[in-house]
PDB file of N, CA, C and O in Angstrom:
ATOM      1  N   MET A   1       0.849  -1.168   0.000  1.00  0.00           N
ATOM      2  CA  MET A   1       0.000   0.000   0.000  1.00  0.00           C
ATOM      3  C   MET A   1       0.900   1.239   0.000  1.00  0.00           C
ATOM      4  O   MET A   1       1.953   1.259   0.638  1.00  0.00           O
ATOM      5  N   GLN A   2       0.467   2.260  -0.723  1.00  0.00           N
ATOM      6  CA  GLN A   2       1.236   3.482  -0.862  1.00  0.00           C
ATOM      7  C   GLN A   2       0.895   4.460   0.267  1.00  0.00           C
ATOM      8  O   GLN A   2      -0.272   4.634   0.616  1.00  0.00           O
ATOM      9  N   SER A   3       1.921   5.091   0.828  1.00  0.00           N
ATOM     10  CA  SER A   3       1.685   6.069   1.890  1.00  0.00           C
ATOM     11  C   SER A   3       1.116   7.352   1.292  1.00  0.00           C
ATOM     12  O   SER A   3       1.166   7.566   0.081  1.00  0.00           O
ATOM     13  N   ARG A   4       0.584   8.183   2.149  1.00  0.00           N
ATOM     14  CA  ARG A   4       0.036   9.468   1.702  1.00  0.00           C
ATOM     15  C   ARG A   4       1.131  10.342   1.101  1.00  0.00           C
ATOM     16  O   ARG A   4       0.899  11.030   0.106  1.00  0.00           O
ATOM     17  N   LEU A   5       2.313  10.320   1.694  1.00  0.00           N
ATOM     18  CA  LEU A   5       3.417  11.120   1.177  1.00  0.00           C
ATOM     19  C   LEU A   5       3.814  10.659  -0.215  1.00  0.00           C
ATOM     20  O   LEU A   5       4.018  11.479  -1.111  1.00  0.00           O
ATOM     21  N   MET A   6       3.924   9.350  -0.399  1.00  0.00           N
ATOM     22  CA  MET A   6       4.281   8.844  -1.731  1.00  0.00           C
ATOM     23  C   MET A   6       3.179   9.136  -2.753  1.00  0.00           C
ATOM     24  O   MET A   6       3.474   9.367  -3.926  1.00  0.00           O
ATOM     25  N   SER A   7       1.929   9.127  -2.326  1.00  0.00           N
ATOM     26  CA  SER A   7       0.836   9.511  -3.218  1.00  0.00           C
ATOM     27  C   SER A   7       1.015  10.955  -3.675  1.00  0.00           C
ATOM     28  O   SER A   7       0.828  11.272  -4.850  1.00  0.00           O
ATOM     29  N   LEU A   8       1.377  11.816  -2.745  1.00  0.00           N
ATOM     30  CA  LEU A   8       1.582  13.217  -3.072  1.00  0.00           C
ATOM     31  C   LEU A   8       2.772  13.395  -4.008  1.00  0.00           C
ATOM     32  O   LEU A   8       2.690  14.159  -4.970  1.00  0.00           O
ATOM     33  N   ILE A   9       3.868  12.706  -3.741  1.00  0.00           N
ATOM     34  CA  ILE A   9       5.067  12.813  -4.585  1.00  0.00           C
ATOM     35  C   ILE A   9       4.771  12.313  -5.997  1.00  0.00           C
ATOM     36  O   ILE A   9       5.187  12.936  -6.974  1.00  0.00           O
ATOM     37  N   GLU A  10       4.063  11.201  -6.110  1.00  0.00           N
ATOM     38  CA  GLU A  10       3.698  10.682  -7.432  1.00  0.00           C
ATOM     39  C   GLU A  10       2.815  11.665  -8.184  1.00  0.00           C
ATOM     40  O   GLU A  10       3.033  11.918  -9.368  1.00  0.00           O
ATOM     41  N   ALA A  11       1.826  12.217  -7.505  1.00  0.00           N
ATOM     42  CA  ALA A  11       0.925  13.188  -8.134  1.00  0.00           C
ATOM     43  C   ALA A  11       1.701  14.429  -8.571  1.00  0.00           C
ATOM     44  O   ALA A  11       1.461  14.959  -9.656  1.00  0.00           O
ATOM     45  N   LEU A  12       2.622  14.893  -7.739  1.00  0.00           N
ATOM     46  CA  LEU A  12       3.432  16.068  -8.092  1.00  0.00           C
ATOM     47  C   LEU A  12       4.286  15.812  -9.331  1.00  0.00           C
ATOM     48  O   LEU A  12       4.334  16.649 -10.232  1.00  0.00           O
ATOM     49  N   ALA A  13       4.955  14.670  -9.383  1.00  0.00           N
ATOM     50  CA  ALA A  13       5.788  14.343 -10.538  1.00  0.00           C
ATOM     51  C   ALA A  13       4.945  14.280 -11.812  1.00  0.00           C
ATOM     52  O   ALA A  13       5.351  14.781 -12.861  1.00  0.00           O
ATOM     53  N   ASN A  14       3.787  13.670 -11.711  1.00  0.00           N
ATOM     54  CA  ASN A  14       2.888  13.580 -12.853  1.00  0.00           C
ATOM     55  C   ASN A  14       2.451  14.968 -13.317  1.00  0.00           C
ATOM     56  O   ASN A  14       2.399  15.239 -14.516  1.00  0.00           O
ATOM     57  N   VAL A  15       2.143  15.831 -12.375  1.00  0.00           N
ATOM     58  CA  VAL A  15       1.633  17.151 -12.710  1.00  0.00           C
ATOM     59  C   VAL A  15       2.733  18.074 -13.242  1.00  0.00           C
ATOM     60  O   VAL A  15       2.460  18.904 -14.110  1.00  0.00           O
ATOM     61  N   VAL A  16       3.949  17.953 -12.752  1.00  0.00           N
ATOM     62  CA  VAL A  16       5.044  18.785 -13.264  1.00  0.00           C
ATOM     63  C   VAL A  16       5.261  18.510 -14.751  1.00  0.00           C
ATOM     64  O   VAL A  16       5.405  19.440 -15.544  1.00  0.00           O
ATOM     65  N   VAL A  17       5.283  17.252 -15.119  1.00  0.00           N
ATOM     66  CA  VAL A  17       5.423  16.897 -16.538  1.00  0.00           C
ATOM     67  C   VAL A  17       4.212  17.405 -17.322  1.00  0.00           C
ATOM     68  O   VAL A  17       4.357  17.962 -18.410  1.00  0.00           O
ATOM     69  N   GLY A  18       3.025  17.209 -16.765  1.00  0.00           N
ATOM     70  CA  GLY A  18       1.814  17.685 -17.422  1.00  0.00           C
ATOM     71  C   GLY A  18       1.792  19.194 -17.586  1.00  0.00           C
ATOM     72  O   GLY A  18       1.279  19.700 -18.585  1.00  0.00           O
ATOM     73  N   PHE A  19       2.344  19.926 -16.614  1.00  0.00           N
ATOM     74  CA  PHE A  19       2.397  21.392 -16.685  1.00  0.00           C
ATOM     75  C   PHE A  19       3.153  21.846 -17.930  1.00  0.00           C
ATOM     76  O   PHE A  19       2.658  22.660 -18.710  1.00  0.00           O
ATOM     77  N   TRP A  20       4.348  21.315 -18.103  1.00  0.00           N
ATOM     78  CA  TRP A  20       5.159  21.764 -19.238  1.00  0.00           C
ATOM     79  C   TRP A  20       4.587  21.286 -20.566  1.00  0.00           C
ATOM     80  O   TRP A  20       4.717  21.976 -21.577  1.00  0.00           O
ATOM     81  N   LEU A  21       3.963  20.132 -20.579  1.00  0.00           N
ATOM     82  CA  LEU A  21       3.279  19.698 -21.803  1.00  0.00           C
ATOM     83  C   LEU A  21       2.100  20.610 -22.122  1.00  0.00           C
ATOM     84  O   LEU A  21       1.846  20.916 -23.287  1.00  0.00           O
ATOM     85  N   ALA A  22       1.380  21.045 -21.093  1.00  0.00           N
ATOM     86  CA  ALA A  22       0.250  21.950 -21.291  1.00  0.00           C
ATOM     87  C   ALA A  22       0.713  23.290 -21.843  1.00  0.00           C
ATOM     88  O   ALA A  22       0.102  23.827 -22.767  1.00  0.00           O
ATOM     89  N   VAL A  23       1.792  23.835 -21.281  1.00  0.00           N
ATOM     90  CA  VAL A  23       2.318  25.115 -21.776  1.00  0.00           C
ATOM     91  C   VAL A  23       2.693  24.987 -23.245  1.00  0.00           C
ATOM     92  O   VAL A  23       2.345  25.848 -24.054  1.00  0.00           O
ATOM     93  N   LEU A  24       3.390  23.936 -23.588  1.00  0.00           N
ATOM     94  CA  LEU A  24       3.795  23.719 -24.979  1.00  0.00           C
ATOM     95  C   LEU A  24       2.577  23.553 -25.887  1.00  0.00           C
ATOM     96  O   LEU A  24       2.515  24.151 -26.961  1.00  0.00           O
ATOM     97  N   ALA A  25       1.618  22.750 -25.459  1.00  0.00           N
ATOM     98  CA  ALA A  25       0.409  22.529 -26.258  1.00  0.00           C
ATOM     99  C   ALA A  25      -0.372  23.826 -26.445  1.00  0.00           C
ATOM    100  O   ALA A  25      -0.863  24.106 -27.539  1.00  0.00           O
ATOM    101  N   GLN A  26      -0.487  24.616 -25.381  1.00  0.00           N
ATOM    102  CA  GLN A  26      -1.200  25.890 -25.474  1.00  0.00           C
ATOM    103  C   GLN A  26      -0.519  26.830 -26.460  1.00  0.00           C
ATOM    104  O   GLN A  26      -1.190  27.508 -27.238  1.00  0.00           O
ATOM    105  N   MET A  27       0.804  26.873 -26.429  1.00  0.00           N
ATOM    106  CA  MET A  27       1.543  27.748 -27.331  1.00  0.00           C
ATOM    107  C   MET A  27       1.339  27.348 -28.786  1.00  0.00           C
ATOM    108  O   MET A  27       1.398  28.191 -29.681  1.00  0.00           O
ATOM    109  N   ILE A  28       1.101  26.075 -29.017  1.00  0.00           N
ATOM    110  CA  ILE A  28       0.879  25.588 -30.383  1.00  0.00           C
ATOM    111  C   ILE A  28      -0.586  25.713 -30.780  1.00  0.00           C
ATOM    112  O   ILE A  28      -0.888  26.132 -31.898  1.00  0.00           O
ATOM    113  N   VAL A  29      -1.499  25.355 -29.882  1.00  0.00           N
ATOM    114  CA  VAL A  29      -2.928  25.256 -30.214  1.00  0.00           C
ATOM    115  C   VAL A  29      -3.666  26.592 -30.170  1.00  0.00           C
ATOM    116  O   VAL A  29      -4.480  26.864 -31.052  1.00  0.00           O
ATOM    117  N   PHE A  30      -3.407  27.425 -29.175  1.00  0.00           N
ATOM    118  CA  PHE A  30      -4.166  28.666 -29.020  1.00  0.00           C
ATOM    119  C   PHE A  30      -4.146  29.535 -30.280  1.00  0.00           C
ATOM    120  O   PHE A  30      -5.197  30.048 -30.664  1.00  0.00           O
ATOM    121  N   PRO A  31      -3.006  29.724 -30.938  1.00  0.00           N
ATOM    122  CA  PRO A  31      -3.011  30.549 -32.154  1.00  0.00           C
ATOM    123  C   PRO A  31      -3.922  29.999 -33.269  1.00  0.00           C
ATOM    124  O   PRO A  31      -4.467  30.776 -34.054  1.00  0.00           O
ATOM    125  N   PHE A  32      -4.087  28.693 -33.343  1.00  0.00           N
ATOM    126  CA  PHE A  32      -4.982  28.106 -34.349  1.00  0.00           C
ATOM    127  C   PHE A  32      -6.442  28.515 -34.112  1.00  0.00           C
ATOM    128  O   PHE A  32      -7.246  28.503 -35.043  1.00  0.00           O
ATOM    129  N   PHE A  33      -6.780  28.871 -32.888  1.00  0.00           N
ATOM    130  CA  PHE A  33      -8.130  29.305 -32.556  1.00  0.00           C
ATOM    131  C   PHE A  33      -8.237  30.823 -32.438  1.00  0.00           C
ATOM    132  O   PHE A  33      -9.244  31.354 -31.970  1.00  0.00           O
ATOM    133  N   GLY A  34      -7.191  31.502 -32.867  1.00  0.00           N
ATOM    134  CA  GLY A  34      -7.212  32.962 -32.840  1.00  0.00           C
ATOM    135  C   GLY A  34      -7.120  33.551 -31.450  1.00  0.00           C
ATOM    136  O   GLY A  34      -7.598  34.661 -31.217  1.00  0.00           O
ATOM    137  N   LEU A  35      -6.516  32.833 -30.528  1.00  0.00           N
ATOM    138  CA  LEU A  35      -6.378  33.315 -29.153  1.00  0.00           C
ATOM    139  C   LEU A  35      -4.955  33.833 -28.935  1.00  0.00           C
ATOM    140  O   LEU A  35      -4.025  33.051 -28.734  1.00  0.00           O
ATOM    141  N   PRO A  36      -4.795  35.151 -28.977  1.00  0.00           N
ATOM    142  CA  PRO A  36      -3.455  35.704 -28.744  1.00  0.00           C
ATOM    143  C   PRO A  36      -3.127  35.667 -27.248  1.00  0.00           C
ATOM    144  O   PRO A  36      -3.688  36.435 -26.467  1.00  0.00           O
ATOM    145  N   VAL A  37      -2.236  34.790 -26.864  1.00  0.00           N
ATOM    146  CA  VAL A  37      -1.892  34.607 -25.455  1.00  0.00           C
ATOM    147  C   VAL A  37      -0.379  34.723 -25.314  1.00  0.00           C
ATOM    148  O   VAL A  37       0.375  34.080 -26.045  1.00  0.00           O
ATOM    149  N   SER A  38       0.054  35.545 -24.369  1.00  0.00           N
ATOM    150  CA  SER A  38       1.487  35.710 -24.123  1.00  0.00           C
ATOM    151  C   SER A  38       2.040  34.496 -23.375  1.00  0.00           C
ATOM    152  O   SER A  38       1.290  33.662 -22.869  1.00  0.00           O
ATOM    153  N   PHE A  39       3.364  34.422 -23.319  1.00  0.00           N
ATOM    154  CA  PHE A  39       3.993  33.328 -22.582  1.00  0.00           C
ATOM    155  C   PHE A  39       3.598  33.374 -21.109  1.00  0.00           C
ATOM    156  O   PHE A  39       3.334  32.335 -20.504  1.00  0.00           O
ATOM    157  N   GLY A  40       3.557  34.562 -20.537  1.00  0.00           N
ATOM    158  CA  GLY A  40       3.153  34.719 -19.132  1.00  0.00           C
ATOM    159  C   GLY A  40       1.718  34.265 -18.899  1.00  0.00           C
ATOM    160  O   GLY A  40       1.418  33.628 -17.889  1.00  0.00           O
ATOM    161  N   GLN A  41       0.832  34.596 -19.840  1.00  0.00           N
ATOM    162  CA  GLN A  41      -0.557  34.152 -19.723  1.00  0.00           C
ATOM    163  C   GLN A  41      -0.648  32.632 -19.856  1.00  0.00           C
ATOM    164  O   GLN A  41      -1.437  31.994 -19.160  1.00  0.00           O
ATOM    165  N   ASN A  42       0.163  32.047 -20.754  1.00  0.00           N
ATOM    166  CA  ASN A  42       0.206  30.585 -20.882  1.00  0.00           C
ATOM    167  C   ASN A  42       0.635  29.942 -19.570  1.00  0.00           C
ATOM    168  O   ASN A  42       0.069  28.931 -19.153  1.00  0.00           O
ATOM    169  N   LEU A  43       1.634  30.530 -18.922  1.00  0.00           N
ATOM    170  CA  LEU A  43       2.092  29.999 -17.631  1.00  0.00           C
ATOM    171  C   LEU A  43       0.990  30.100 -16.582  1.00  0.00           C
ATOM    172  O   LEU A  43       0.791  29.172 -15.799  1.00  0.00           O
ATOM    173  N   ALA A  44       0.271  31.225 -16.563  1.00  0.00           N
ATOM    174  CA  ALA A  44      -0.797  31.407 -15.581  1.00  0.00           C
ATOM    175  C   ALA A  44      -1.927  30.403 -15.806  1.00  0.00           C
ATOM    176  O   ALA A  44      -2.424  29.798 -14.856  1.00  0.00           O
ATOM    177  N   ILE A  45      -2.328  30.230 -17.062  1.00  0.00           N
ATOM    178  CA  ILE A  45      -3.397  29.267 -17.387  1.00  0.00           C
ATOM    179  C   ILE A  45      -2.960  27.862 -17.003  1.00  0.00           C
ATOM    180  O   ILE A  45      -3.716  27.126 -16.368  1.00  0.00           O
ATOM    181  N   ALA A  46      -1.739  27.488 -17.387  1.00  0.00           N
ATOM    182  CA  ALA A  46      -1.237  26.151 -17.066  1.00  0.00           C
ATOM    183  C   ALA A  46      -1.143  25.951 -15.557  1.00  0.00           C
ATOM    184  O   ALA A  46      -1.399  24.853 -15.063  1.00  0.00           O
ATOM    185  N   THR A  47      -0.778  27.001 -14.819  1.00  0.00           N
ATOM    186  CA  THR A  47      -0.679  26.910 -13.361  1.00  0.00           C
ATOM    187  C   THR A  47      -2.043  26.629 -12.737  1.00  0.00           C
ATOM    188  O   THR A  47      -2.153  25.792 -11.842  1.00  0.00           O
ATOM    189  N   LEU A  48      -3.072  27.316 -13.199  1.00  0.00           N
ATOM    190  CA  LEU A  48      -4.417  27.075 -12.673  1.00  0.00           C
ATOM    191  C   LEU A  48      -4.867  25.639 -12.930  1.00  0.00           C
ATOM    192  O   LEU A  48      -5.357  24.961 -12.027  1.00  0.00           O
ATOM    193  N   PHE A  49      -4.698  25.191 -14.155  1.00  0.00           N
ATOM    194  CA  PHE A  49      -5.118  23.825 -14.472  1.00  0.00           C
ATOM    195  C   PHE A  49      -4.232  22.784 -13.785  1.00  0.00           C
ATOM    196  O   PHE A  49      -4.686  21.683 -13.474  1.00  0.00           O
ATOM    197  N   THR A  50      -2.982  23.134 -13.552  1.00  0.00           N
ATOM    198  CA  THR A  50      -2.090  22.228 -12.833  1.00  0.00           C
ATOM    199  C   THR A  50      -2.556  22.040 -11.394  1.00  0.00           C
ATOM    200  O   THR A  50      -2.524  20.926 -10.872  1.00  0.00           O
ATOM    201  N   GLY A  51      -2.984  23.109 -10.756  1.00  0.00           N
ATOM    202  CA  GLY A  51      -3.515  23.006  -9.390  1.00  0.00           C
ATOM    203  C   GLY A  51      -4.727  22.099  -9.328  1.00  0.00           C
ATOM    204  O   GLY A  51      -4.847  21.266  -8.429  1.00  0.00           O
ATOM    205  N   VAL A  52      -5.620  22.264 -10.285  1.00  0.00           N
ATOM    206  CA  VAL A  52      -6.806  21.411 -10.347  1.00  0.00           C
ATOM    207  C   VAL A  52      -6.395  19.959 -10.568  1.00  0.00           C
ATOM    208  O   VAL A  52      -6.925  19.053  -9.926  1.00  0.00           O
ATOM    209  N   SER A  53      -5.460  19.745 -11.469  1.00  0.00           N
ATOM    210  CA  SER A  53      -5.005  18.385 -11.770  1.00  0.00           C
ATOM    211  C   SER A  53      -4.331  17.733 -10.566  1.00  0.00           C
ATOM    212  O   SER A  53      -4.526  16.546 -10.308  1.00  0.00           O
ATOM    213  N   LEU A  54      -3.547  18.502  -9.839  1.00  0.00           N
ATOM    214  CA  LEU A  54      -2.881  17.972  -8.648  1.00  0.00           C
ATOM    215  C   LEU A  54      -3.902  17.539  -7.609  1.00  0.00           C
ATOM    216  O   LEU A  54      -3.794  16.450  -7.046  1.00  0.00           O
ATOM    217  N   MET A  55      -4.882  18.378  -7.356  1.00  0.00           N
ATOM    218  CA  MET A  55      -5.916  18.020  -6.383  1.00  0.00           C
ATOM    219  C   MET A  55      -6.687  16.784  -6.840  1.00  0.00           C
ATOM    220  O   MET A  55      -6.946  15.881  -6.045  1.00  0.00           O
ATOM    221  N   ARG A  56      -7.051  16.747  -8.113  1.00  0.00           N
ATOM    222  CA  ARG A  56      -7.790  15.602  -8.650  1.00  0.00           C
ATOM    223  C   ARG A  56      -6.987  14.309  -8.486  1.00  0.00           C
ATOM    224  O   ARG A  56      -7.518  13.302  -8.017  1.00  0.00           O
ATOM    225  N   GLY A  57      -5.721  14.338  -8.869  1.00  0.00           N
ATOM    226  CA  GLY A  57      -4.895  13.140  -8.777  1.00  0.00           C
ATOM    227  C   GLY A  57      -4.738  12.642  -7.347  1.00  0.00           C
ATOM    228  O   GLY A  57      -4.833  11.443  -7.085  1.00  0.00           O
ATOM    229  N   TYR A  58      -4.498  13.561  -6.432  1.00  0.00           N
ATOM    230  CA  TYR A  58      -4.314  13.181  -5.037  1.00  0.00           C
ATOM    231  C   TYR A  58      -5.605  12.631  -4.431  1.00  0.00           C
ATOM    232  O   TYR A  58      -5.587  11.596  -3.764  1.00  0.00           O
ATOM    233  N   VAL A  59      -6.717  13.314  -4.660  1.00  0.00           N
ATOM    234  CA  VAL A  59      -7.994  12.876  -4.099  1.00  0.00           C
ATOM    235  C   VAL A  59      -8.394  11.513  -4.657  1.00  0.00           C
ATOM    236  O   VAL A  59      -8.843  10.643  -3.909  1.00  0.00           O
ATOM    237  N   LEU A  60      -8.236  11.324  -5.957  1.00  0.00           N
ATOM    238  CA  LEU A  60      -8.585  10.022  -6.544  1.00  0.00           C
ATOM    239  C   LEU A  60      -7.690   8.911  -6.012  1.00  0.00           C
ATOM    240  O   LEU A  60      -8.165   7.807  -5.745  1.00  0.00           O
ATOM    241  N   ARG A  61      -6.413   9.191  -5.858  1.00  0.00           N
ATOM    242  CA  ARG A  61      -5.490   8.182  -5.327  1.00  0.00           C
ATOM    243  C   ARG A  61      -5.900   7.788  -3.919  1.00  0.00           C
ATOM    244  O   ARG A  61      -5.953   6.601  -3.597  1.00  0.00           O
ATOM    245  N   ARG A  62      -6.191   8.775  -3.074  1.00  0.00           N
ATOM    246  CA  ARG A  62      -6.585   8.470  -1.710  1.00  0.00           C
ATOM    247  C   ARG A  62      -7.929   7.742  -1.664  1.00  0.00           C
ATOM    248  O   ARG A  62      -8.121   6.848  -0.840  1.00  0.00           O
ATOM    249  N   LEU A  63      -8.853   8.118  -2.540  1.00  0.00           N
ATOM    250  CA  LEU A  63     -10.145   7.445  -2.614  1.00  0.00           C
ATOM    251  C   LEU A  63      -9.960   5.969  -2.956  1.00  0.00           C
ATOM    252  O   LEU A  63     -10.541   5.100  -2.306  1.00  0.00           O
ATOM    253  N   PHE A  64      -9.157   5.692  -3.969  1.00  0.00           N
ATOM    254  CA  PHE A  64      -8.952   4.301  -4.360  1.00  0.00           C
ATOM    255  C   PHE A  64      -8.180   3.525  -3.303  1.00  0.00           C
ATOM    256  O   PHE A  64      -8.438   2.337  -3.108  1.00  0.00           O
ATOM    257  N   GLU A  65      -7.242   4.165  -2.617  1.00  0.00           N
ATOM    258  CA  GLU A  65      -6.544   3.501  -1.510  1.00  0.00           C
ATOM    259  C   GLU A  65      -7.539   3.150  -0.401  1.00  0.00           C
ATOM    260  O   GLU A  65      -7.482   2.059   0.166  1.00  0.00           O
ATOM    261  N   THR A  66      -8.448   4.076  -0.096  1.00  0.00           N
ATOM    262  CA  THR A  66      -9.454   3.835   0.941  1.00  0.00           C
ATOM    263  C   THR A  66     -10.387   2.697   0.538  1.00  0.00           C
ATOM    264  O   THR A  66     -10.695   1.819   1.344  1.00  0.00           O
ATOM    265  N   LEU A  67     -10.832   2.722  -0.718  1.00  0.00           N
ATOM    266  CA  LEU A  67     -11.722   1.659  -1.197  1.00  0.00           C
ATOM    267  C   LEU A  67     -11.025   0.298  -1.163  1.00  0.00           C
ATOM    268  O   LEU A  67     -11.634  -0.706  -0.793  1.00  0.00           O
ATOM    269  N   ALA A  68      -9.765   0.270  -1.545  1.00  0.00           N
ATOM    270  CA  ALA A  68      -9.017  -0.992  -1.518  1.00  0.00           C
ATOM    271  C   ALA A  68      -8.867  -1.484  -0.080  1.00  0.00           C
ATOM    272  O   ALA A  68      -9.010  -2.679   0.178  1.00  0.00           O
ATOM    273  N   TRP A  69      -8.582  -0.586   0.852  1.00  0.00           N
ATOM    274  CA  TRP A  69      -8.422  -0.947   2.262  1.00  0.00           C
ATOM    275  C   TRP A  69      -9.745  -1.448   2.841  1.00  0.00           C
ATOM    276  O   TRP A  69      -9.768  -2.441   3.569  1.00  0.00           O
ATOM    277  N   GLN A  70     -10.850  -0.761   2.520  1.00  0.00           N
ATOM    278  CA  GLN A  70     -12.155  -1.193   3.014  1.00  0.00           C
ATOM    279  C   GLN A  70     -12.523  -2.556   2.449  1.00  0.00           C
ATOM    280  O   GLN A  70     -13.072  -3.395   3.163  1.00  0.00           O
ATOM    281  N   SER A  71     -12.230  -2.783   1.193  1.00  0.00           N
ATOM    282  CA  SER A  71     -12.520  -4.074   0.571  1.00  0.00           C
ATOM    283  C   SER A  71     -11.705  -5.180   1.247  1.00  0.00           C
ATOM    284  O   SER A  71     -12.221  -6.264   1.516  1.00  0.00           O
ATOM    285  N   PHE A  72     -10.438  -4.896   1.515  1.00  0.00           N
ATOM    286  CA  PHE A  72      -9.576  -5.860   2.195  1.00  0.00           C
ATOM    287  C   PHE A  72     -10.141  -6.196   3.582  1.00  0.00           C
ATOM    288  O   PHE A  72     -10.212  -7.365   3.964  1.00  0.00           O
ATOM    289  N   LEU A  73     -10.538  -5.165   4.327  1.00  0.00           N
ATOM    290  CA  LEU A  73     -11.087  -5.400   5.670  1.00  0.00           C
ATOM    291  C   LEU A  73     -12.377  -6.208   5.608  1.00  0.00           C
ATOM    292  O   LEU A  73     -12.576  -7.135   6.393  1.00  0.00           O
ATOM    293  N   ARG A  74     -13.254  -5.853   4.668  1.00  0.00           N
ATOM    294  CA  ARG A  74     -14.519  -6.586   4.538  1.00  0.00           C
ATOM    295  C   ARG A  74     -14.252  -8.057   4.246  1.00  0.00           C
ATOM    296  O   ARG A  74     -14.844  -8.935   4.874  1.00  0.00           O
ATOM    297  N   GLN A  75     -13.378  -8.323   3.313  1.00  0.00           N
ATOM    298  CA  GLN A  75     -13.087  -9.710   2.952  1.00  0.00           C
ATOM    299  C   GLN A  75     -12.453 -10.456   4.112  1.00  0.00           C
ATOM    300  O   GLN A  75     -12.808 -11.604   4.381  1.00  0.00           O
ATOM    301  N   THR A  76     -11.525  -9.819   4.796  1.00  0.00           N
ATOM    302  CA  THR A  76     -10.825 -10.463   5.901  1.00  0.00           C
ATOM    303  C   THR A  76     -11.756 -10.715   7.077  1.00  0.00           C
ATOM    304  O   THR A  76     -11.804 -11.824   7.609  1.00  0.00           O
ATOM    305  N   LEU A  77     -12.494  -9.693   7.484  1.00  0.00           N
ATOM    306  CA  LEU A  77     -13.351  -9.835   8.656  1.00  0.00           C
ATOM    307  C   LEU A  77     -14.545 -10.743   8.400  1.00  0.00           C
ATOM    308  O   LEU A  77     -14.929 -11.514   9.280  1.00  0.00           O
ATOM    309  N   LEU A  78     -15.129 -10.668   7.236  1.00  0.00           N
ATOM    310  CA  LEU A  78     -16.292 -11.502   6.940  1.00  0.00           C
ATOM    311  C   LEU A  78     -15.919 -12.972   6.865  1.00  0.00           C
ATOM    312  O   LEU A  78     -16.688 -13.826   7.307  1.00  0.00           O
ATOM    313  N   HIS A  79     -14.776 -13.278   6.325  1.00  0.00           N
ATOM    314  CA  HIS A  79     -14.395 -14.679   6.181  1.00  0.00           C
ATOM    315  C   HIS A  79     -13.885 -15.278   7.484  1.00  0.00           C
ATOM    316  O   HIS A  79     -14.002 -16.487   7.685  1.00  0.00           O
ATOM    317  N   VAL A  80     -13.328 -14.472   8.369  1.00  0.00           N
ATOM    318  CA  VAL A  80     -12.819 -14.982   9.630  1.00  0.00           C
ATOM    319  C   VAL A  80     -13.957 -15.220  10.619  1.00  0.00           C
ATOM    320  O   VAL A  80     -13.970 -16.236  11.313  1.00  0.00           O
ATOM    321  N   ASP A  81     -14.910 -14.295  10.690  1.00  0.00           N
ATOM    322  CA  ASP A  81     -15.958 -14.366  11.693  1.00  0.00           C
ATOM    323  C   ASP A  81     -17.176 -15.185  11.267  1.00  0.00           C
ATOM    324  O   ASP A  81     -18.041 -15.461  12.098  1.00  0.00           O
ATOM    325  N   THR A  82     -17.263 -15.574  10.019  1.00  0.00           N
ATOM    326  CA  THR A  82     -18.425 -16.307   9.533  1.00  0.00           C
ATOM    327  C   THR A  82     -18.235 -17.792   9.791  1.00  0.00           C
ATOM    328  O   THR A  82     -17.296 -18.389   9.264  1.00  0.00           O
ATOM    329  N   PRO A  83     -19.111 -18.406  10.595  1.00  0.00           N
ATOM    330  CA  PRO A  83     -18.974 -19.845  10.845  1.00  0.00           C
ATOM    331  C   PRO A  83     -19.353 -20.628   9.590  1.00  0.00           C
ATOM    332  O   PRO A  83     -20.213 -20.189   8.826  1.00  0.00           O
ATOM    333  N   PRO A  84     -18.735 -21.758   9.373  1.00  0.00           N
ATOM    334  CA  PRO A  84     -19.081 -22.565   8.200  1.00  0.00           C
ATOM    335  C   PRO A  84     -20.512 -23.082   8.313  1.00  0.00           C
ATOM    336  O   PRO A  84     -20.987 -23.393   9.405  1.00  0.00           O
ATOM    337  N   THR A  85     -21.176 -23.167   7.195  1.00  0.00           N
ATOM    338  CA  THR A  85     -22.553 -23.669   7.180  1.00  0.00           C
ATOM    339  C   THR A  85     -22.556 -25.088   6.657  1.00  0.00           C
ATOM    340  O   THR A  85     -21.715 -25.467   5.842  1.00  0.00           O
ATOM    341  N   SER A  86     -23.500 -25.861   7.128  1.00  0.00           N
ATOM    342  CA  SER A  86     -23.615 -27.232   6.633  1.00  0.00           C
ATOM    343  C   SER A  86     -24.916 -27.370   5.858  1.00  0.00           C
ATOM    344  O   SER A  86     -25.918 -26.736   6.187  1.00  0.00           O
ATOM    345  N   GLY A  87     -24.891 -28.175   4.861  1.00  0.00           N
ATOM    346  CA  GLY A  87     -26.108 -28.405   4.065  1.00  0.00           C
ATOM    347  C   GLY A  87     -26.298 -27.313   3.041  1.00  0.00           C
ATOM    348  O   GLY A  87     -25.393 -26.524   2.773  1.00  0.00           O
ATOM    349  N   SER A  88     -27.479 -27.279   2.478  1.00  0.00           N
ATOM    350  CA  SER A  88     -27.758 -26.286   1.444  1.00  0.00           C
ATOM    351  C   SER A  88     -28.365 -25.041   2.065  1.00  0.00           C
ATOM    352  O   SER A  88     -28.728 -25.027   3.242  1.00  0.00           O
ATOM    353  N   ASN A  89     -28.467 -24.013   1.267  1.00  0.00           N
ATOM    354  CA  ASN A  89     -28.999 -22.743   1.736  1.00  0.00           C
ATOM    355  C   ASN A  89     -30.501 -22.643   1.479  1.00  0.00           C
ATOM    356  O   ASN A  89     -31.056 -21.547   1.567  1.00  0.00           O
ATOM    357  N   THR A  90     -31.170 -23.735   1.169  1.00  0.00           N
ATOM    358  CA  THR A  90     -32.602 -23.693   0.905  1.00  0.00           C
ATOM    359  C   THR A  90     -33.372 -23.926   2.200  1.00  0.00           C
ATOM    360  O   THR A  90     -32.901 -24.611   3.108  1.00  0.00           O
ATOM    361  N   ARG A  91     -34.552 -23.348   2.263  1.00  0.00           N
ATOM    362  CA  ARG A  91     -35.392 -23.516   3.446  1.00  0.00           C
ATOM    363  C   ARG A  91     -36.270 -24.750   3.281  1.00  0.00           C
ATOM    364  O   ARG A  91     -36.671 -25.097   2.170  1.00  0.00           O
ATOM    365  N   SER A  92     -36.562 -25.405   4.395  1.00  0.00           N
ATOM    366  CA  SER A  92     -37.530 -26.484   4.336  1.00  0.00           C
ATOM    367  C   SER A  92     -38.760 -26.044   5.100  1.00  0.00           C
ATOM    368  O   SER A  92     -38.669 -25.532   6.216  1.00  0.00           O
ATOM    369  N   PHE A  93     -39.867 -26.243   4.507  1.00  0.00           N
ATOM    370  CA  PHE A  93     -41.141 -25.816   5.110  1.00  0.00           C
ATOM    371  C   PHE A  93     -41.830 -26.943   5.768  1.00  0.00           C
ATOM    372  O   PHE A  93     -42.912 -26.764   6.326  1.00  0.00           O
TER     373      PHE A  93
END
């Protein structure tokens, strides 16, 4: 299982690469749509979206870690505490 710190470091590394790819993509794509944007404006736009991406990545990672942990606990606790049953699960009237 990944620690919270390692989740944050992984998300940061992913977002740093994504930041520079976004800046490059914006510099190429925006002019095709007639959007005159300076380099500073490209950095500001990429920074805003990078913040959103960082939060999204971290929250999703923690959510999936929590779901995996809860699933593990459910499986472990249910199988340990459940007594074995004999016979079939059908009722007799």
